[in-house]
C-alpha positions in Angstrom: 29.2 122.2 94.3 27.9 118.6 94.7 30.1 115.6 94.1 29.6 114.4 90.6 30.0 111.2 88.7 29.5 111.3 85.0 30.7 110.2 81.6 33.1 112.9 80.2 33.4 112.7 76.4 37.0 113.5 75.4 38.0 114.1 71.8 39.3 111.0 70.1 42.1 111.8 67.7 45.2 110.4 66.2 48.2 112.7 66.3 51.0 111.3 64.3 54.4 111.8 66.0 56.9 109.9 63.8 55.4 106.5 63.6 53.8 106.8 67.0 50.1 107.5 67.5 48.5 109.1 70.5 44.9 108.5 71.3 42.7 110.3 73.7 39.8 108.0 74.8 36.5 108.4 76.6 36.9 107.8 80.3 34.6 107.5 83.3 35.6 110.0 85.9 34.1 110.8 89.3 35.2 114.3 90.1 34.3 116.9 92.6 34.8 119.8 90.1 32.8 119.2 87.0 35.0 121.5 84.9 38.2 119.5 85.4 37.7 116.0 84.1 40.7 113.7 83.9 41.9 112.7 80.5 43.4 109.3 80.0 46.2 109.2 77.4 47.0 105.9 75.8 50.3 105.4 74.0 51.8 102.5 72.3 54.5 101.0 74.6 56.3 99.3 71.7 56.8 102.7 70.0 57.4 104.9 73.0 61.2 105.0 72.6 61.3 105.5 68.8 62.3 109.1 69.3 64.7 108.5 72.3 67.8 110.7 72.3 70.3 107.9 73.0 73.1 110.3 74.0 73.9 111.5 77.5 73.0 113.8 79.2 69.5 113.8 77.8 67.4 114.7 80.9 66.3 118.4 81.4 69.7 120.0 80.5 71.5 118.8 77.5 75.0 119.9 76.7 73.8 122.3 74.0 71.5 124.0 76.5 74.4 124.2 79.0 76.5 125.9 76.4 73.8 128.5 75.8 73.6 129.1 79.5 77.3 129.7 79.7 77.1 132.3 77.0 74.3 134.0 78.7 76.2 133.8 82.0 78.8 136.2 80.7 76.4 139.1 80.7 73.5 138.1 83.1 74.2 139.1 86.7 71.2 137.1 88.1 72.4 133.9 86.4 75.9 134.6 87.8 74.3 134.9 91.3 72.4 131.7 90.7 75.5 129.8 89.8 77.5 131.2 92.7 74.8 129.9 95.1 74.9 126.5 93.4 78.6 126.2 93.7 78.5 127.2 97.4 75.9 124.4 97.9 78.1 121.9 96.0 81.2 122.9 98.1 79.2 122.3 101.2 78.0 119.0 99.9 81.5 117.8 99.2 82.3 118.1 102.9 79.2 116.2 104.1 79.3 112.6 105.3 77.8 109.8 103.2 74.1 109.2 103.4 72.9 106.3 105.5 69.7 104.3 105.7 67.8 106.0 108.5 64.1 106.2 108.6 62.1 108.8 110.5 58.8 107.2 111.5 57.7 105.2 108.4 59.6 107.4 106.0 63.0 107.5 104.4 62.0 110.7 102.6 64.5 112.9 104.4 67.4 110.8 103.1 65.9 110.7 99.6 65.6 114.4 99.4 69.1 115.0 100.8 70.4 112.7 98.0 68.4 114.6 95.4 69.6 118.0 96.6 73.2 116.8 96.6 73.1 115.2 93.1 71.6 118.3 91.5 74.2 120.6 93.1 77.2 118.4 92.7 76.4 117.2 89.2 75.6 120.7 87.9 78.8 122.0 89.5 80.9 119.4 87.7 79.2 120.0 84.4 79.9 123.7 84.7 83.4 123.7 86.1 84.8 120.3 85.2 86.2 119.9 88.7 86.6 116.3 89.7 85.7 116.8 93.4 82.1 117.4 92.5 81.6 114.4 90.3 83.5 112.1 92.7 81.3 113.1 95.6 78.1 112.7 93.6 79.2 109.2 92.6 80.0 108.3 96.2 76.6 109.4 97.2 74.9 107.4 94.5 76.9 104.3 95.3 76.0 104.6 98.9 72.2 104.8 98.3 72.3 102.1 95.6 73.8 99.8 98.3 70.7 100.4 100.6 68.6 97.3 101.2 65.7 99.2 99.6 64.3 102.7 99.1 61.4 102.1 101.3 58.7 101.3 98.7 56.0 101.1 101.5 56.1 104.9 101.4 56.6 105.3 97.7 57.5 109.0 97.7 60.8 107.9 99.2 61.4 105.5 96.3 60.3 108.0 93.7 62.6 110.8 94.9 65.6 108.5 95.2 64.9 107.1 91.6 64.9 110.7 90.5 68.2 111.5 92.2 70.0 108.4 91.0 68.5 108.6 87.5 69.6 112.2 87.1 73.1 111.5 88.4 73.6 108.5 86.1 72.5 110.6 83.1 74.5 113.7 83.9 77.7 111.9 85.0 77.5 109.2 82.4 80.8 110.3 80.7 82.6 110.5 84.0 81.5 107.0 85.2 83.6 103.9 84.3 81.7 100.9 83.0 81.7 99.0 86.3 80.4 102.0 88.3 77.6 102.5 85.7 76.5 99.0 86.1 76.5 99.2 89.9 74.4 102.4 89.9 72.1 101.1 87.2 71.6 97.8 89.2 70.7 99.8 92.3 68.2 102.0 90.4 66.5 99.0 88.8 66.4 96.9 92.0 65.3 99.6 94.4 63.5 102.0 92.1 62.2 100.8 88.8 61.2 97.2 89.7 59.2 98.4 92.7 57.7 101.0 90.4 56.4 98.4 87.9 54.8 96.5 90.8 53.3 99.7 92.2 51.5 100.6 88.9 49.6 97.3 89.2 48.2 98.1 92.7 49.3 101.4 94.1 46.6 103.9 95.0 48.7 106.9 94.0 48.5 106.1 90.3 44.8 107.0 90.5 45.2 109.9 92.8 44.4 113.5 91.9 47.1 115.0 94.2 50.8 115.4 94.8 51.7 111.7 95.2 50.7 111.2 91.6 53.1 113.7 90.2 56.0 112.8 92.6 55.8 109.1 92.0 55.3 109.3 88.3 57.8 112.1 87.9 60.5 110.3 89.8 60.0 107.0 87.9 60.0 108.8 84.5 63.4 110.3 85.2 64.8 107.0 86.4 63.4 105.0 83.5 64.6 107.4 80.8 68.1 107.6 82.3 68.8 104.0 81.3 66.3 103.6 78.4 68.9 102.9 75.7 70.4 100.0 77.6 67.4 98.7 79.5 64.4 99.8 77.4 61.8 97.5 79.0 61.4 99.8 82.0 60.7 102.9 80.1 58.4 101.0 77.7 56.2 100.1 80.7 56.7 103.1 83.0 56.3 105.9 80.4 52.8 104.7 79.2 51.7 104.1 82.7 52.8 107.5 83.9 51.3 109.3 80.9 48.1 107.5 81.6 48.1 108.4 85.3 49.3 112.0 85.2 46.2 113.6 83.8 44.3 112.6 86.9 46.4 115.0 89.0 47.1 117.6 86.3 43.4 118.2 85.9 43.3 119.3 89.6 44.9 122.6 88.5 41.8 123.4 86.5 40.4 125.8 85.7 42.5 128.6 87.3 45.7 126.9 88.5 44.8 126.5 92.2 45.9 123.5 94.2 43.6 121.9 96.7 46.3 120.7 99.0 47.4 124.3 99.6 50.3 126.4 98.4 53.0 124.3 100.1 51.9 121.2 98.3 51.4 123.2 95.1 55.2 123.6 95.1 55.9 119.9 95.7 53.4 118.8 93.0 54.4 121.4 90.4 58.1 120.8 90.7 57.6 117.1 90.0 55.2 118.0 87.2 58.2 120.0 85.8 60.7 117.2 86.3 58.5 114.6 84.7 57.4 116.6 81.7 60.8 118.2 81.1 62.4 114.8 81.1 59.9 113.5 78.6 60.5 116.5 76.3 64.3 116.4 76.4 64.6 112.7 76.1 61.7 111.9 73.7 60.9 115.2 72.1 57.3 115.2 73.3 55.2 115.8 76.4 52.3 113.7 75.0 50.1 116.9 75.1 50.0 116.9 78.9 50.9 120.6 78.9 47.6 121.3 77.2 45.5 120.2 80.3 43.4 123.1 81.4 44.7 125.0 84.4 48.4 124.1 84.2 49.3 127.1 82.1 47.7 129.4 84.8 49.1 127.5 87.8 52.1 129.9 88.3 49.6 132.5 89.4 48.6 130.5 92.5 51.7 130.9 94.7 52.2 134.5 93.6 48.7 135.6 94.6 48.5 133.4 97.7 51.4 135.3 99.2 50.5 138.2 101.5 52.5 141.4 102.0 54.3 139.7 105.0 55.6 137.0 102.6 53.4 134.4 104.3 51.1 132.2 102.3 47.3 132.0 102.7 47.9 128.9 104.7 45.4 126.0 104.3 45.5 122.3 104.3 48.7 120.7 105.8 50.8 123.7 104.8 53.6 124.2 107.3 53.3 126.7 110.1 54.2 130.2 108.9 54.8 128.8 105.4 56.2 131.6 103.3 57.0 132.3 99.7 60.4 131.1 98.8 62.2 130.6 95.5 60.4 128.1 93.2 62.4 127.1 90.2 59.3 125.6 88.6 58.1 129.1 87.9 61.0 129.5 85.5 59.9 126.2 83.9 56.3 127.4 83.6 57.5 130.7 82.2 59.5 128.8 79.5 56.9 126.3 78.4 54.0 128.9 78.4 56.0 131.9 77.4 54.9 133.8 80.5 57.2 136.5 81.6 55.0 137.4 84.5 56.0 134.1 86.3 59.7 134.7 85.5 59.5 138.3 86.9 58.0 137.0 90.1 60.8 134.5 90.5 63.4 137.1 89.8 62.0 139.1 92.7 62.5 136.2 95.0 66.0 135.4 93.8 67.0 139.0 94.7 66.5 138.2 98.4 67.0 134.4 98.6 69.4 131.6 97.6 69.0 130.0 94.2 68.7 126.3 93.6 70.4 124.2 90.8 67.0 124.1 89.0 67.1 127.9 88.7 70.1 127.5 86.5 68.6 124.6 84.5 65.4 126.4 83.7 66.8 129.9 83.9 64.8 132.6 82.1 66.2 136.1 81.9 64.1 139.0 83.2 61.9 140.4 80.4 62.9 143.8 79.1 59.3 144.6 78.2 56.7 145.3 80.9 54.9 142.1 82.0 51.2 141.9 82.8 50.1 144.0 85.7 48.8 142.2 88.8 45.2 142.3 89.9 44.6 143.5 93.5 42.0 140.7 93.9 41.9 137.2 92.5 39.4 134.4 92.7 40.7 130.8 92.1 38.1 128.3 91.1 38.6 124.6 91.6 37.9 121.7 94.0 39.2 124.0 96.7 38.4 127.6 95.9 40.4 130.6 97.3 40.0 134.3 97.1 42.5 137.0 98.0 42.0 140.8 98.3 44.7 143.4 98.9 45.2 147.1 99.0 48.4 147.2 97.0 51.3 145.2 95.6 55.0 145.9 96.5 54.0 147.5 99.8 55.0 145.4 102.8 52.5 147.2 105.0 49.5 146.7 102.6 46.2 145.2 103.8 45.6 141.7 102.7 42.9 139.1 103.4 42.4 135.6 102.0 39.5 133.2 102.3 39.2 129.5 101.3 36.2 127.3 100.5 36.2 123.8 99.0 35.8 120.3 100.3 36.8 118.9 103.7 37.9 115.6 102.2 40.5 117.0 99.9 43.9 115.4 100.5 45.6 117.1 103.5 42.5 119.1 104.3 41.5 120.6 107.7 37.9 121.2 108.8 38.3 124.9 107.9 35.8 125.9 105.2 35.5 129.7 105.3 38.8 130.2 107.1 40.5 133.6 106.6 43.9 135.2 107.3 44.8 138.9 107.4 47.9 140.9 106.9 48.4 144.6 107.6 51.2 147.0 108.6 53.8 144.2 107.9 52.1 141.9 110.4 49.9 138.8 110.1 47.1 139.5 112.5 44.8 136.5 111.8 46.6 133.3 111.1 46.3 129.5 110.5 48.4 127.3 112.7 49.4 124.9 109.9 50.0 121.2 110.0 50.9 119.0 113.0 53.3 116.0 113.2 52.4 113.5 110.5 53.5 110.7 112.8 50.8 111.3 115.3 48.6 108.2 115.7 45.7 108.3 113.3 46.8 111.5 111.6 45.5 110.3 108.2 42.2 108.8 109.6 39.9 111.4 108.0 36.6 109.5 108.1 33.7 110.8 110.1 34.8 110.5 113.7 38.3 109.7 112.6 41.3 110.3 114.8 42.6 113.1 112.5 39.8 115.4 113.7 40.7 115.0 117.3 43.9 117.1 116.7 43.5 120.7 117.5 45.3 122.1 114.4 43.3 120.0 112.1 39.8 120.3 113.4 37.5 123.4 113.4 38.3 124.6 116.9 41.7 126.1 115.9 40.5 128.0 112.8 38.9 131.4 112.3 35.5 130.0 111.4 32.2 129.9 113.2 31.4 127.0 115.6 27.9 125.9 116.2 26.9 123.7 119.2 30.6 123.2 120.1 30.9 120.9 117.1 33.4 120.7 114.2 32.4 121.2 110.7 31.0 118.2 108.9 34.1 116.2 107.6 32.3 115.6 104.3 31.0 119.2 103.9 31.5 121.2 100.7 31.4 124.9 100.1 31.8 127.4 97.3 32.0 131.1 96.6 28.6 132.4 95.5 29.7 136.0 94.7 33.0 137.7 94.1 33.3 141.4 93.3 36.4 143.6 92.8 36.2 147.4 92.5 38.8 150.1 92.8 38.1 151.0 96.4 36.6 147.8 97.7 36.2 144.1 97.1 34.3 141.2 98.7 33.6 137.5 98.5 30.6 135.5 99.8 30.9 131.8 100.7 28.1 129.4 101.3 29.0 127.3 104.4 25.6 125.6 104.9 26.9 122.1 104.2 29.4 122.4 107.0 26.8 123.2 109.7 23.7 121.2 108.5 23.1 119.7 112.0 22.3 123.1 113.4 21.5 125.5 110.5 19.3 125.7 107.4 21.7 128.3 105.9 25.1 129.8 106.8 26.9 132.4 104.7 30.1 134.2 105.3 31.0 137.6 103.7 34.5 139.1 103.8 34.8 142.6 102.5 37.7 145.0 102.1 36.2 148.5 102.3 36.6 152.2 102.9 39.3 152.7 100.3 40.8 149.2 101.2 41.7 150.4 104.7 39.7 147.8 106.8 38.1 144.4 106.6 34.5 143.4 107.5 33.8 139.8 108.3 30.0 139.2 108.4 28.4 135.9 109.1 24.7 135.2 108.7 22.9 132.1 110.2 19.4 130.7 109.8 19.5 128.4 112.8 17.1 125.4 112.9 17.5 124.9 116.7 19.0 126.9 119.6 22.7 126.3 120.1 25.9 128.0 121.3 27.4 130.1 118.5 31.1 131.0 118.7 32.8 133.5 116.4 36.6 133.1 116.8 39.8 134.3 115.2 43.4 133.0 115.9 46.2 135.5 116.5 49.7 135.9 117.8 48.8 139.4 119.0 48.4 140.6 122.6 44.7 141.3 123.1 43.3 144.0 125.3 39.5 144.0 125.7 38.1 147.5 125.7 34.7 148.9 126.4 32.0 149.4 123.8 32.5 145.9 122.2 36.0 146.4 120.8 39.4 144.9 121.4 42.9 146.3 120.7 45.5 143.9 119.3 49.2 144.7 119.4 52.0 142.8 117.6 55.5 143.9 116.6 54.8 147.5 117.7 51.7 147.7 115.5 48.0 147.9 116.4 44.7 146.6 115.0 41.2 147.2 116.4 38.5 144.6 116.3 34.9 145.9 116.7 31.7 144.0 117.2 29.2 145.8 115.0 26.5 143.2 115.8 25.0 141.7 118.0 25.0 144.8 120.0 24.9 142.9 123.3 27.9 140.7 122.5 31.3 141.0 124.0 34.8 139.8 123.2 36.7 137.3 125.3 40.2 135.9 125.0 41.0 132.2 125.1 44.3 130.3 124.7 45.1 128.2 121.7 47.9 126.4 123.5 47.8 122.6 123.6 49.7 119.8 125.3 52.3 117.5 123.7 52.5 115.4 121.6 50.5 117.9 119.6 52.3 121.1 118.7 51.8 123.5 121.6 51.0 126.8 119.9 52.8 128.7 122.6 51.7 132.3 122.9 48.8 131.9 120.4 45.4 133.3 121.4 41.8 133.3 120.2 39.7 136.4 120.1 36.2 135.1 120.6 32.6 136.2 120.5 30.5 133.7 122.3 26.7 133.6 122.1 25.5 130.9 124.6 22.0 130.4 123.2 21.6 131.7 119.7 18.4 131.0 117.8 16.6 132.0 114.6 18.3 134.4 112.3 21.6 135.7 113.6 24.1 138.0 112.2 27.7 138.4 113.5 29.7 141.3 112.0 33.2 142.1 113.1 35.2 145.1 111.7 39.0 144.6 111.7 40.8 147.9 111.3 44.6 148.5 111.3 45.8 151.6 113.0 47.3 153.5 110.0 49.4 156.6 110.3 46.3 158.7 109.7 43.9 156.7 111.9 41.6 153.7 111.5 38.1 152.9 110.3 35.8 152.9 113.3 32.4 152.2 111.7 30.7 151.1 108.6 27.1 150.7 107.5 25.9 147.1 107.6 23.8 145.5 104.9 22.4 142.0 104.6 24.7 139.8 102.7 22.1 139.3 100.0 22.4 143.1 99.3 26.2 142.9 98.9 
């Protein structure tokens, strides 16, 4: 889909909320996905605090909500398990040394996150048990960070997360704090968090961003400003309108199906901060300013659920961490609450059965539904600026066959040059994988222009991904791609992706088809090229498996005692070779990772490469399929 710049008409309306009026105005938006325009929400700063709950605690978990949880706790074994996990975390935090100002590269983020984790666990433990040791340690941590020279506003995520931590602690421990300690903590929050925040709204790029920085920075400042709003209202009166005006730019990125262009790892970061910010608005002011109505947010909980393969590993794209896997995500409970979606809650209960809960699981806890929730589709296509499709043979079977493919735009935040990349699970093993991100502190890691330093790093450029390579070149850094067909049937499913824009220097047209077939027992990857000039054509896939090249154009892959066979169906004169994916420091070394490669030294004209990937099931594998041109799929 081409990049688009257009006027987007947005309904103008006055929604009376007390004496406050909310207006949606017409905005000019330049947006890659035409279906997800940003909405700018304008609110009256002088009236924003008219509905403020002036009592404490007022952020996310009020005392009445805590009492309801305590009643539920008496009979809900999962909630009992969640609280047990939180108290264990709090007990460990009591013994930890005080936080110190120590940056890693340009970031203080590790310290900010440590503070946030401690404040949530310790403050919740105190509110639940009344034990002084928890509150005392939380206060000591807040005083320590409030004495820092700054919260590193040059990397504003650090400032936002620390504002979140200190704001939450101030609100939740308000009755425990004496007047002098309150003033010291409030002074640190204002000096190191809210004042830099006000300056940032005047010039910071993140307030106009469509990605995770937007939600994190706005969400952290919302919490911090609302924590002290009754005593120092000028901060909330400026920050809340600015945040509510900014947030729709990012929230629109979920549209229309809930996907997140920065990958499933950053979906978690962005969505948790969406939850923090909107939950704080709702509990403190009684409104979310209709931000929950932005298209795509209600569906967003589907994304991490469907992006998880049977191995527990995500379909890994963008700067998602290596072997990034599905872990507990409390924001799924929040989404389940605000959208009355028991499917999201059920998925999170399944994770809690095998993992440690976080304090936010208690805050947003939703009991497992007694009625049957919606069934899960075997296949799912997510539209958006970065499209993704996943196909599988079964749910709740760790050995099921799974393949995921991504399309999109190579300039999306955190993107790699990987349009058309695929990953595959079967027999409890990930056979085809993405290497994930590299070290963010590498020189030029964020230089993503054409010829930028970012594209010299192996994990980020095309040469590490399971995508075609033409003429030895990476994909065009400004290329776009989209799915042109998606079909799901009982015994098979497929997706077609147009990759032409990524290879326009060499090809008039490039299309990739990925099909699960023969009763969902094998995967066919079929690529078709209309080459404009002769060039080397390479078909690779990245794997941890040991590879044994066999006769008759096939290779046996073995990993963790399992086996998968790769067969070249066409070209009939092609052969597999094995290459190493290992690199030298300071890049990550990828030790033991290989590339199964088909190399055509001088391809020309119309070329088709078709590779059949067949796991060795207990009753055998799939050794052949009938090929059809992609236009006949």
